[in-house]
mmJSON file of the N, C-alpha and C atoms, coordinates in Angstrom:
{"data_MODEL":{"atom_site":{
"group_PDB":["ATOM","ATOM","ATOM","ATOM","ATOM","ATOM","ATOM","ATOM","ATOM","ATOM","ATOM","ATOM","ATOM","ATOM","ATOM","ATOM","ATOM","ATOM","ATOM","ATOM","ATOM","ATOM","ATOM","ATOM","ATOM","ATOM","ATOM","ATOM","ATOM","ATOM","ATOM","ATOM","ATOM","ATOM","ATOM","ATOM","ATOM","ATOM","ATOM","ATOM","ATOM","ATOM","ATOM","ATOM","ATOM","ATOM","ATOM","ATOM","ATOM","ATOM","ATOM","ATOM","ATOM","ATOM","ATOM","ATOM","ATOM","ATOM","ATOM","ATOM","ATOM","ATOM","ATOM","ATOM","ATOM","ATOM","ATOM","ATOM","ATOM","ATOM","ATOM","ATOM","ATOM","ATOM","ATOM","ATOM","ATOM","ATOM","ATOM","ATOM","ATOM","ATOM","ATOM","ATOM","ATOM","ATOM","ATOM","ATOM","ATOM","ATOM","ATOM","ATOM","ATOM","ATOM","ATOM","ATOM","ATOM","ATOM","ATOM","ATOM","ATOM","ATOM","ATOM","ATOM","ATOM","ATOM","ATOM","ATOM","ATOM","ATOM","ATOM","ATOM","ATOM","ATOM","ATOM","ATOM","ATOM","ATOM","ATOM","ATOM","ATOM","ATOM","ATOM","ATOM","ATOM","ATOM","ATOM","ATOM","ATOM","ATOM","ATOM","ATOM","ATOM","ATOM","ATOM","ATOM","ATOM","ATOM","ATOM","ATOM","ATOM","ATOM","ATOM","ATOM","ATOM","ATOM","ATOM","ATOM","ATOM","ATOM","ATOM","ATOM","ATOM","ATOM","ATOM","ATOM","ATOM","ATOM","ATOM","ATOM","ATOM","ATOM","ATOM","ATOM","ATOM","ATOM","ATOM","ATOM"],
"id":[1,2,3,4,5,6,7,8,9,10,11,12,13,14,15,16,17,18,19,20,21,22,23,24,25,26,27,28,29,30,31,32,33,34,35,36,37,38,39,40,41,42,43,44,45,46,47,48,49,50,51,52,53,54,55,56,57,58,59,60,61,62,63,64,65,66,67,68,69,70,71,72,73,74,75,76,77,78,79,80,81,82,83,84,85,86,87,88,89,90,91,92,93,94,95,96,97,98,99,100,101,102,103,104,105,106,107,108,109,110,111,112,113,114,115,116,117,118,119,120,121,122,123,124,125,126,127,128,129,130,131,132,133,134,135,136,137,138,139,140,141,142,143,144,145,146,147,148,149,150,151,152,153,154,155,156,157,158,159,160,161,162,163,164,165,166,167,168],
"type_symbol":["N","C","C","N","C","C","N","C","C","N","C","C","N","C","C","N","C","C","N","C","C","N","C","C","N","C","C","N","C","C","N","C","C","N","C","C","N","C","C","N","C","C","N","C","C","N","C","C","N","C","C","N","C","C","N","C","C","N","C","C","N","C","C","N","C","C","N","C","C","N","C","C","N","C","C","N","C","C","N","C","C","N","C","C","N","C","C","N","C","C","N","C","C","N","C","C","N","C","C","N","C","C","N","C","C","N","C","C","N","C","C","N","C","C","N","C","C","N","C","C","N","C","C","N","C","C","N","C","C","N","C","C","N","C","C","N","C","C","N","C","C","N","C","C","N","C","C","N","C","C","N","C","C","N","C","C","N","C","C","N","C","C","N","C","C","N","C","C"],
"label_atom_id":["N","CA","C","N","CA","C","N","CA","C","N","CA","C","N","CA","C","N","CA","C","N","CA","C","N","CA","C","N","CA","C","N","CA","C","N","CA","C","N","CA","C","N","CA","C","N","CA","C","N","CA","C","N","CA","C","N","CA","C","N","CA","C","N","CA","C","N","CA","C","N","CA","C","N","CA","C","N","CA","C","N","CA","C","N","CA","C","N","CA","C","N","CA","C","N","CA","C","N","CA","C","N","CA","C","N","CA","C","N","CA","C","N","CA","C","N","CA","C","N","CA","C","N","CA","C","N","CA","C","N","CA","C","N","CA","C","N","CA","C","N","CA","C","N","CA","C","N","CA","C","N","CA","C","N","CA","C","N","CA","C","N","CA","C","N","CA","C","N","CA","C","N","CA","C","N","CA","C","N","CA","C","N","CA","C","N","CA","C","N","CA","C","N","CA","C"],
"label_alt_id":[null,null,null,null,null,null,null,null,null,null,null,null,null,null,null,null,null,null,null,null,null,null,null,null,null,null,null,null,null,null,null,null,null,null,null,null,null,null,null,null,null,null,null,null,null,null,null,null,null,null,null,null,null,null,null,null,null,null,null,null,null,null,null,null,null,null,null,null,null,null,null,null,null,null,null,null,null,null,null,null,null,null,null,null,null,null,null,null,null,null,null,null,null,null,null,null,null,null,null,null,null,null,null,null,null,null,null,null,null,null,null,null,null,null,null,null,null,null,null,null,null,null,null,null,null,null,null,null,null,null,null,null,null,null,null,null,null,null,null,null,null,null,null,null,null,null,null,null,null,null,null,null,null,null,null,null,null,null,null,null,null,null,null,null,null,null,null,null],
"label_comp_id":["MET","MET","MET","LEU","LEU","LEU","GLU","GLU","GLU","GLY","GLY","GLY","PHE","PHE","PHE","TRP","TRP","TRP","PRO","PRO","PRO","VAL","VAL","VAL","ALA","ALA","ALA","ALA","ALA","ALA","ILE","ILE","ILE","VAL","VAL","VAL","VAL","VAL","VAL","VAL","VAL","VAL","VAL","VAL","VAL","LEU","LEU","LEU","ILE","ILE","ILE","TYR","TYR","TYR","VAL","VAL","VAL","LEU","LEU","LEU","ALA","ALA","ALA","LYS","LYS","LYS","VAL","VAL","VAL","VAL","VAL","VAL","PHE","PHE","PHE","TYR","TYR","TYR","MET","MET","MET","ARG","ARG","ARG","ARG","ARG","ARG","SER","SER","SER","GLU","GLU","GLU","GLN","GLN","GLN","GLN","GLN","GLN","TRP","TRP","TRP","MET","MET","MET","ASP","ASP","ASP","VAL","VAL","VAL","ASP","ASP","ASP","LYS","LYS","LYS","SER","SER","SER","LYS","LYS","LYS","LEU","LEU","LEU","ARG","ARG","ARG","SER","SER","SER","TRP","TRP","TRP","ASP","ASP","ASP","ASP","ASP","ASP","ASP","ASP","ASP","GLU","GLU","GLU","ASP","ASP","ASP","GLN","GLN","GLN","GLY","GLY","GLY","THR","THR","THR","GLY","GLY","GLY","ARG","ARG","ARG","ASP","ASP","ASP"],
"label_asym_id":["A","A","A","A","A","A","A","A","A","A","A","A","A","A","A","A","A","A","A","A","A","A","A","A","A","A","A","A","A","A","A","A","A","A","A","A","A","A","A","A","A","A","A","A","A","A","A","A","A","A","A","A","A","A","A","A","A","A","A","A","A","A","A","A","A","A","A","A","A","A","A","A","A","A","A","A","A","A","A","A","A","A","A","A","A","A","A","A","A","A","A","A","A","A","A","A","A","A","A","A","A","A","A","A","A","A","A","A","A","A","A","A","A","A","A","A","A","A","A","A","A","A","A","A","A","A","A","A","A","A","A","A","A","A","A","A","A","A","A","A","A","A","A","A","A","A","A","A","A","A","A","A","A","A","A","A","A","A","A","A","A","A","A","A","A","A","A","A"],
"label_entity_id":["1","1","1","1","1","1","1","1","1","1","1","1","1","1","1","1","1","1","1","1","1","1","1","1","1","1","1","1","1","1","1","1","1","1","1","1","1","1","1","1","1","1","1","1","1","1","1","1","1","1","1","1","1","1","1","1","1","1","1","1","1","1","1","1","1","1","1","1","1","1","1","1","1","1","1","1","1","1","1","1","1","1","1","1","1","1","1","1","1","1","1","1","1","1","1","1","1","1","1","1","1","1","1","1","1","1","1","1","1","1","1","1","1","1","1","1","1","1","1","1","1","1","1","1","1","1","1","1","1","1","1","1","1","1","1","1","1","1","1","1","1","1","1","1","1","1","1","1","1","1","1","1","1","1","1","1","1","1","1","1","1","1","1","1","1","1","1","1"],
"label_seq_id":[1,1,1,2,2,2,3,3,3,4,4,4,5,5,5,6,6,6,7,7,7,8,8,8,9,9,9,10,10,10,11,11,11,12,12,12,13,13,13,14,14,14,15,15,15,16,16,16,17,17,17,18,18,18,19,19,19,20,20,20,21,21,21,22,22,22,23,23,23,24,24,24,25,25,25,26,26,26,27,27,27,28,28,28,29,29,29,30,30,30,31,31,31,32,32,32,33,33,33,34,34,34,35,35,35,36,36,36,37,37,37,38,38,38,39,39,39,40,40,40,41,41,41,42,42,42,43,43,43,44,44,44,45,45,45,46,46,46,47,47,47,48,48,48,49,49,49,50,50,50,51,51,51,52,52,52,53,53,53,54,54,54,55,55,55,56,56,56],
"pdbx_PDB_ins_code":[null,null,null,null,null,null,null,null,null,null,null,null,null,null,null,null,null,null,null,null,null,null,null,null,null,null,null,null,null,null,null,null,null,null,null,null,null,null,null,null,null,null,null,null,null,null,null,null,null,null,null,null,null,null,null,null,null,null,null,null,null,null,null,null,null,null,null,null,null,null,null,null,null,null,null,null,null,null,null,null,null,null,null,null,null,null,null,null,null,null,null,null,null,null,null,null,null,null,null,null,null,null,null,null,null,null,null,null,null,null,null,null,null,null,null,null,null,null,null,null,null,null,null,null,null,null,null,null,null,null,null,null,null,null,null,null,null,null,null,null,null,null,null,null,null,null,null,null,null,null,null,null,null,null,null,null,null,null,null,null,null,null,null,null,null,null,null,null],
"Cartn_x":[-36.116,-35.604,-34.706,-33.886,-32.982,-33.703,-34.929,-35.643,-35.984,-36.134,-36.4,-35.134,-34.022,-32.766,-32.194,-32.178,-31.522,-32.213,-33.531,-34.153,-33.852,-33.866,-33.555,-32.094,-31.207,-29.789,-29.563,-30.277,-30.146,-30.634,-31.724,-32.25,-31.26,-30.673,-29.686,-28.477,-28.013,-26.863,-27.2,-28.38,-28.789,-28.865,-29.417,-29.511,-28.117,-27.223,-25.857,-25.148,-25.3,-24.695,-25.276,-26.586,-27.241,-26.719,-26.619,-26.153,-24.703,-23.852,-22.46,-22.332,-23.151,-23.121,-23.533,-24.543,-24.977,-23.894,-23.244,-22.176,-21.045,-20.636,-19.573,-20.011,-21.247,-21.777,-21.732,-22.216,-22.237,-20.84,-19.93,-18.55,-17.917,-18.147,-17.602,-18.228,-19.52,-20.212,-19.67,-19.475,-18.95,-17.539,-16.72,-15.352,-15.362,-16.24,-16.332,-16.814,-17.786,-18.269,-17.172,-16.378,-15.302,-14.248,-13.994,-13.026,-13.531,-14.846,-15.437,-15.534,-15.309,-15.451,-14.319,-14.669,-13.664,-12.984,-11.871,-11.208,-10.58,-10.474,-9.907,-10.854,-12.131,-13.103,-13.314,-12.637,-12.746,-11.928,-12.397,-11.635,-11.12,-10.044,-9.499,-10.121,-10.358,-10.965,-9.899,-9.808,-8.893,-9.717,-9.156,-9.866,-10.121,-9.252,-9.416,-10.681,-11.134,-12.318,-13.605,-13.554,-14.751,-15.02,-14.232,-14.433,-15.715,-16.419,-17.646,-18.885,-18.759,-19.925,-20.661,-20.075,-20.736,-20.315,-19.518,-19.053,-17.709,-17.541,-16.267,-15.556],
"Cartn_y":[13.841,14.473,13.535,12.729,11.819,10.647,10.377,9.239,9.491,10.725,11.04,11.339,11.487,11.833,10.684,9.487,8.353,7.925,7.887,7.562,8.622,9.87,10.938,10.851,10.602,10.464,9.281,8.18,7.011,7.318,8.048,8.418,9.323,10.271,11.176,10.383,9.441,8.618,7.796,7.21,6.414,7.294,8.479,9.391,9.808,10.102,10.468,9.324,8.117,6.962,6.782,6.947,6.823,7.88,9.121,10.204,9.965,9.585,9.317,8.154,7.116,5.984,6.422,7.27,7.767,8.627,9.479,10.323,9.466,8.465,7.568,6.824,6.354,5.645,6.517,7.762,8.646,9.115,9.243,9.578,8.455,7.216,6.078,5.986,6.208,6.17,7.264,8.453,9.558,9.25,8.704,8.351,7.301,6.317,5.289,5.887,6.777,7.42,8.264,8.933,9.743,8.847,7.683,6.765,6.205,6.095,5.549,6.566,7.838,8.889,8.764,8.955,8.99,10.355,10.42,11.695,12.284,11.512,12.054,13.059,13.027,13.942,15.205,15.289,16.487,17.598,18.809,19.935,20.762,21.437,22.279,23.658,24.246,25.57,26.579,27.605,28.704,29.93,30.782,31.995,32.908,32.844,33.706,33.382,32.165,31.771,32.332,32.737,33.207,34.695,35.363,36.788,36.987,38.043,38.364,37.742,37.136,36.536,37.543,38.746,39.761,39.726,38.755,38.684,39.357,40.212,40.92,40.416],
"Cartn_z":[29.792,28.6,27.805,28.478,27.785,27.141,27.551,26.966,25.495,25.098,23.703,22.909,23.602,22.938,22.131,22.695,22.031,20.734,20.667,19.373,18.302,18.7,17.742,17.313,18.253,17.926,16.983,17.212,16.346,14.935,14.819,13.499,12.78,13.495,12.888,12.396,13.178,12.787,11.547,11.507,10.345,9.098,9.229,8.076,7.617,8.526,8.151,7.427,7.912,7.252,5.855,5.716,4.414,3.436,3.89,3.022,2.612,3.544,3.216,2.237,2.407,1.478,0.077,-0.018,-1.333,-1.972,-1.19,-1.726,-2.278,-1.531,-1.993,-3.251,-3.275,-4.44,-5.682,-5.578,-6.739,-7.126,-6.168,-6.508,-7.322,-6.911,-7.661,-9.04,-9.134,-10.429,-11.352,-10.805,-11.59,-12.089,-11.22,-11.608,-12.728,-12.618,-13.65,-14.971,-14.922,-16.142,-16.773,-15.951,-16.488,-17.144,-16.568,-17.157,-18.488,-18.646,-19.861,-20.997,-20.713,-21.724,-22.748,-24.015,-25.068,-25.019,-24.335,-24.083,-25.338,-26.401,-27.634,-28.275,-27.906,-28.489,-27.658,-26.523,-25.692,-26.319,-26.207,-26.72,-25.555,-25.779,-24.714,-24.818,-23.692,-23.642,-23.281,-24.085,-23.802,-23.449,-22.614,-22.222,-23.419,-24.425,-25.596,-26.377,-26.334,-27.091,-26.488,-25.246,-24.571,-24.785,-25.578,-25.802,-26.598,-26.269,-26.961,-26.36,-25.183,-24.531,-23.668,-23.52,-22.707,-21.252,-20.888,-19.508,-19.41,-18.44,-18.259,-17.05],
"occupancy":[1.0,1.0,1.0,1.0,1.0,1.0,1.0,1.0,1.0,1.0,1.0,1.0,1.0,1.0,1.0,1.0,1.0,1.0,1.0,1.0,1.0,1.0,1.0,1.0,1.0,1.0,1.0,1.0,1.0,1.0,1.0,1.0,1.0,1.0,1.0,1.0,1.0,1.0,1.0,1.0,1.0,1.0,1.0,1.0,1.0,1.0,1.0,1.0,1.0,1.0,1.0,1.0,1.0,1.0,1.0,1.0,1.0,1.0,1.0,1.0,1.0,1.0,1.0,1.0,1.0,1.0,1.0,1.0,1.0,1.0,1.0,1.0,1.0,1.0,1.0,1.0,1.0,1.0,1.0,1.0,1.0,1.0,1.0,1.0,1.0,1.0,1.0,1.0,1.0,1.0,1.0,1.0,1.0,1.0,1.0,1.0,1.0,1.0,1.0,1.0,1.0,1.0,1.0,1.0,1.0,1.0,1.0,1.0,1.0,1.0,1.0,1.0,1.0,1.0,1.0,1.0,1.0,1.0,1.0,1.0,1.0,1.0,1.0,1.0,1.0,1.0,1.0,1.0,1.0,1.0,1.0,1.0,1.0,1.0,1.0,1.0,1.0,1.0,1.0,1.0,1.0,1.0,1.0,1.0,1.0,1.0,1.0,1.0,1.0,1.0,1.0,1.0,1.0,1.0,1.0,1.0,1.0,1.0,1.0,1.0,1.0,1.0,1.0,1.0,1.0,1.0,1.0,1.0],
"B_iso_or_equiv":[0.0,0.0,0.0,0.0,0.0,0.0,0.0,0.0,0.0,0.0,0.0,0.0,0.0,0.0,0.0,0.0,0.0,0.0,0.0,0.0,0.0,0.0,0.0,0.0,0.0,0.0,0.0,0.0,0.0,0.0,0.0,0.0,0.0,0.0,0.0,0.0,0.0,0.0,0.0,0.0,0.0,0.0,0.0,0.0,0.0,0.0,0.0,0.0,0.0,0.0,0.0,0.0,0.0,0.0,0.0,0.0,0.0,0.0,0.0,0.0,0.0,0.0,0.0,0.0,0.0,0.0,0.0,0.0,0.0,0.0,0.0,0.0,0.0,0.0,0.0,0.0,0.0,0.0,0.0,0.0,0.0,0.0,0.0,0.0,0.0,0.0,0.0,0.0,0.0,0.0,0.0,0.0,0.0,0.0,0.0,0.0,0.0,0.0,0.0,0.0,0.0,0.0,0.0,0.0,0.0,0.0,0.0,0.0,0.0,0.0,0.0,0.0,0.0,0.0,0.0,0.0,0.0,0.0,0.0,0.0,0.0,0.0,0.0,0.0,0.0,0.0,0.0,0.0,0.0,0.0,0.0,0.0,0.0,0.0,0.0,0.0,0.0,0.0,0.0,0.0,0.0,0.0,0.0,0.0,0.0,0.0,0.0,0.0,0.0,0.0,0.0,0.0,0.0,0.0,0.0,0.0,0.0,0.0,0.0,0.0,0.0,0.0,0.0,0.0,0.0,0.0,0.0,0.0],
"pdbx_formal_charge":[null,null,null,null,null,null,null,null,null,null,null,null,null,null,null,null,null,null,null,null,null,null,null,null,null,null,null,null,null,null,null,null,null,null,null,null,null,null,null,null,null,null,null,null,null,null,null,null,null,null,null,null,null,null,null,null,null,null,null,null,null,null,null,null,null,null,null,null,null,null,null,null,null,null,null,null,null,null,null,null,null,null,null,null,null,null,null,null,null,null,null,null,null,null,null,null,null,null,null,null,null,null,null,null,null,null,null,null,null,null,null,null,null,null,null,null,null,null,null,null,null,null,null,null,null,null,null,null,null,null,null,null,null,null,null,null,null,null,null,null,null,null,null,null,null,null,null,null,null,null,null,null,null,null,null,null,null,null,null,null,null,null,null,null,null,null,null,null],
"auth_seq_id":[1,1,1,2,2,2,3,3,3,4,4,4,5,5,5,6,6,6,7,7,7,8,8,8,9,9,9,10,10,10,11,11,11,12,12,12,13,13,13,14,14,14,15,15,15,16,16,16,17,17,17,18,18,18,19,19,19,20,20,20,21,21,21,22,22,22,23,23,23,24,24,24,25,25,25,26,26,26,27,27,27,28,28,28,29,29,29,30,30,30,31,31,31,32,32,32,33,33,33,34,34,34,35,35,35,36,36,36,37,37,37,38,38,38,39,39,39,40,40,40,41,41,41,42,42,42,43,43,43,44,44,44,45,45,45,46,46,46,47,47,47,48,48,48,49,49,49,50,50,50,51,51,51,52,52,52,53,53,53,54,54,54,55,55,55,56,56,56],
"auth_comp_id":["MET","MET","MET","LEU","LEU","LEU","GLU","GLU","GLU","GLY","GLY","GLY","PHE","PHE","PHE","TRP","TRP","TRP","PRO","PRO","PRO","VAL","VAL","VAL","ALA","ALA","ALA","ALA","ALA","ALA","ILE","ILE","ILE","VAL","VAL","VAL","VAL","VAL","VAL","VAL","VAL","VAL","VAL","VAL","VAL","LEU","LEU","LEU","ILE","ILE","ILE","TYR","TYR","TYR","VAL","VAL","VAL","LEU","LEU","LEU","ALA","ALA","ALA","LYS","LYS","LYS","VAL","VAL","VAL","VAL","VAL","VAL","PHE","PHE","PHE","TYR","TYR","TYR","MET","MET","MET","ARG","ARG","ARG","ARG","ARG","ARG","SER","SER","SER","GLU","GLU","GLU","GLN","GLN","GLN","GLN","GLN","GLN","TRP","TRP","TRP","MET","MET","MET","ASP","ASP","ASP","VAL","VAL","VAL","ASP","ASP","ASP","LYS","LYS","LYS","SER","SER","SER","LYS","LYS","LYS","LEU","LEU","LEU","ARG","ARG","ARG","SER","SER","SER","TRP","TRP","TRP","ASP","ASP","ASP","ASP","ASP","ASP","ASP","ASP","ASP","GLU","GLU","GLU","ASP","ASP","ASP","GLN","GLN","GLN","GLY","GLY","GLY","THR","THR","THR","GLY","GLY","GLY","ARG","ARG","ARG","ASP","ASP","ASP"],
"auth_asym_id":["A","A","A","A","A","A","A","A","A","A","A","A","A","A","A","A","A","A","A","A","A","A","A","A","A","A","A","A","A","A","A","A","A","A","A","A","A","A","A","A","A","A","A","A","A","A","A","A","A","A","A","A","A","A","A","A","A","A","A","A","A","A","A","A","A","A","A","A","A","A","A","A","A","A","A","A","A","A","A","A","A","A","A","A","A","A","A","A","A","A","A","A","A","A","A","A","A","A","A","A","A","A","A","A","A","A","A","A","A","A","A","A","A","A","A","A","A","A","A","A","A","A","A","A","A","A","A","A","A","A","A","A","A","A","A","A","A","A","A","A","A","A","A","A","A","A","A","A","A","A","A","A","A","A","A","A","A","A","A","A","A","A","A","A","A","A","A","A"],
"auth_atom_id":["N","CA","C","N","CA","C","N","CA","C","N","CA","C","N","CA","C","N","CA","C","N","CA","C","N","CA","C","N","CA","C","N","CA","C","N","CA","C","N","CA","C","N","CA","C","N","CA","C","N","CA","C","N","CA","C","N","CA","C","N","CA","C","N","CA","C","N","CA","C","N","CA","C","N","CA","C","N","CA","C","N","CA","C","N","CA","C","N","CA","C","N","CA","C","N","CA","C","N","CA","C","N","CA","C","N","CA","C","N","CA","C","N","CA","C","N","CA","C","N","CA","C","N","CA","C","N","CA","C","N","CA","C","N","CA","C","N","CA","C","N","CA","C","N","CA","C","N","CA","C","N","CA","C","N","CA","C","N","CA","C","N","CA","C","N","CA","C","N","CA","C","N","CA","C","N","CA","C","N","CA","C","N","CA","C","N","CA","C","N","CA","C","N","CA","C"],
"pdbx_PDB_model_num":[1,1,1,1,1,1,1,1,1,1,1,1,1,1,1,1,1,1,1,1,1,1,1,1,1,1,1,1,1,1,1,1,1,1,1,1,1,1,1,1,1,1,1,1,1,1,1,1,1,1,1,1,1,1,1,1,1,1,1,1,1,1,1,1,1,1,1,1,1,1,1,1,1,1,1,1,1,1,1,1,1,1,1,1,1,1,1,1,1,1,1,1,1,1,1,1,1,1,1,1,1,1,1,1,1,1,1,1,1,1,1,1,1,1,1,1,1,1,1,1,1,1,1,1,1,1,1,1,1,1,1,1,1,1,1,1,1,1,1,1,1,1,1,1,1,1,1,1,1,1,1,1,1,1,1,1,1,1,1,1,1,1,1,1,1,1,1,1]
}}}
């Protein structure tokens, strides 16, 4: 039974490392994109502006 465990465990570890690397990569990319945004053009959202959307 243990002879099949180690290859499967190794594959799981490799997949976890790959997923974590992708998450870190996209987090850094997102942070860089947010830093590049011209924040002077962003508008603030107030709850009062959302009246009349049908959501209660």
